[in-house]
C-alpha positions in Angstrom: 0.2 -0.1 0.2 0.9 3.7 -0.9 1.4 6.6 1.4 -1.1 9.1 0.7 -0.4 12.4 -0.3 -1.4 16.2 0.1 -1.6 18.1 -2.8 -2.1 21.9 -3.3 -3.2 24.0 -6.2 -5.5 22.6 -8.7 -3.5 20.0 -10.5 -2.4 16.7 -9.1 1.5 16.1 -9.8 2.6 12.4 -10.4 2.9 10.4 -7.3 6.4 9.8 -5.9 6.8 7.6 -3.2 9.6 10.3 -1.8 7.4 13.1 -1.6 4.4 11.5 0.0 7.1 10.0 2.5 8.4 13.8 2.9 4.8 14.8 3.3 4.0 12.1 5.8 6.7 13.3 7.8 5.8 17.2 7.6 2.4 15.7 8.5 3.8 14.0 11.7 5.6 16.8 12.8 3.1 19.2 12.9 0.8 16.9 14.7 -1.6 16.7 11.5 -2.2 20.6 11.4 -1.6 21.0 7.7 -0.4 24.9 8.2 3.0 24.3 6.2 2.7 24.5 3.1 5.0 21.0 1.7 7.5 22.0 -0.7 10.6 19.5 -1.1 12.3 16.1 0.9 15.7 15.7 -0.5 18.9 13.4 0.3 21.4 15.5 1.6 24.0 12.8 2.1 23.8 9.4 3.3 23.4 10.2 6.9 20.7 13.2 6.7 17.8 14.5 4.7 15.9 17.6 4.5 12.3 18.4 4.7 11.7 21.9 3.2 8.4 23.5 3.7 6.4 27.3 3.6 7.7 27.7 7.1 10.8 25.7 8.2 13.6 24.3 7.2 14.7 20.9 9.1 17.0 18.7 9.0 16.3 15.0 9.4 18.8 12.0 10.2 18.3 9.1 8.2 17.6 5.5 9.3 15.7 3.5 11.9 11.9 3.4 12.0 11.7 7.4 13.1 12.7 10.4 11.7 14.8 12.3 14.0 14.7 16.2 13.5 18.3 17.4 14.4 17.7 21.3 13.7 15.0 23.4 12.3 15.5 26.9 11.0 12.3 29.2 10.2 12.3 30.5 6.8 11.7 34.3 8.1 15.4 33.9 9.5 16.9 32.7 6.3 18.6 35.7 4.1 20.2 33.3 1.7 21.5 29.6 0.8 24.8 29.3 -1.2 26.5 26.7 -2.8 30.2 26.0 -1.8 32.5 23.2 -3.0 36.4 22.8 -1.7 39.3 20.8 -3.1 39.8 17.2 -1.1 42.2 15.7 -4.0 44.3 17.8 -6.2 45.7 16.6 -9.1 48.6 17.8 -10.8 48.8 19.1 -14.1 44.9 18.8 -15.2 43.7 22.6 -15.9 42.4 23.2 -19.4 43.8 26.4 -21.3 42.0 29.0 -21.6 40.1 29.0 -18.0 42.5 29.2 -15.3 42.2 27.4 -12.2 39.9 25.0 -13.6 40.9 21.5 -12.9 38.7 18.4 -14.3 40.5 15.5 -12.4 40.4 17.3 -9.0 37.9 15.8 -6.5 35.4 18.2 -4.4 33.4 18.2 -1.3 30.1 20.3 -1.7 28.7 22.5 1.1 25.5 24.5 1.7 25.8 27.6 3.9 22.7 28.8 5.4 22.9 32.6 6.0 20.8 33.7 8.7 19.5 37.1 9.1 19.7 39.6 11.8 17.2 39.8 14.6 16.4 42.6 17.3 20.1 42.9 16.9 21.4 39.6 17.7 22.3 37.1 14.8 20.0 34.2 14.6 23.5 32.5 15.1 24.1 33.9 18.0 21.0 33.3 19.5 21.0 29.5 18.6 24.4 28.5 17.9 24.3 25.8 20.0 21.4 24.2 17.5 22.5 25.8 14.3 26.3 25.6 14.1 26.2 22.4 12.0 23.3 23.3 10.2 25.4 26.8 8.7 27.2 24.9 6.5 25.9 21.4 5.5 28.2 18.9 3.6 26.2 17.5 0.5 26.7 14.2 -1.4 27.1 16.1 -4.4 27.1 19.4 -6.4 23.8 18.9 -8.3 22.0 18.2 -4.6 23.7 21.1 -3.4 22.5 23.1 -6.2 18.7 21.3 -6.0 18.7 22.2 -2.2 19.4 25.6 -2.6 17.1 26.2 -5.1 14.4 24.9 -3.1 15.7 27.0 0.0 15.2 29.9 -2.0 11.8 29.2 -3.9 10.7 29.0 0.3 12.0 32.2 0.8 10.3 33.5 -1.9 6.8 32.3 -1.0 7.1 33.2 2.7 8.2 36.8 1.3 5.1 36.7 -1.0 2.9 35.4 1.9 4.1 38.4 4.1 2.7 40.9 1.4 -0.9 39.1 1.0 -3.5 40.2 2.5 -5.7 37.4 4.8 -9.6 37.4 4.5 -9.4 37.9 8.6 -8.1 41.4 7.9 
């Protein structure tokens, strides 16, 4: 039996086991409130996954029957997310003429850096340093993964910003 899914909007996207699993975890975390809109559920590396919603970014430990939330960052406090890479293994003489510094045979580690906004004179990193230090720089399995997660986080930021400028029915 496949997991149920929640659909927002008017179209029904193709079924994805992975997306259904992410929606199920968001549903459990929110105690079935449905207040947050699901955006993405991605593998970060072999040990961690990231759950992105319209309200929060959650780093979740993989494995076991349960899903342990390692860290949670409100989308409203995220300024931006950047992809970085660092050389792990450099190969001599592997540059391509016309592209200074490019070395196709080098091996890289890919990271995401999540920059937090300042709030009330304190940086979020300062006020939540114990909780966020290891999330502020997150190692990804490859470049494609890092770029996809960064794009999804920016989409969540855009959604949150747009929602802030909308007039609600209660107003």
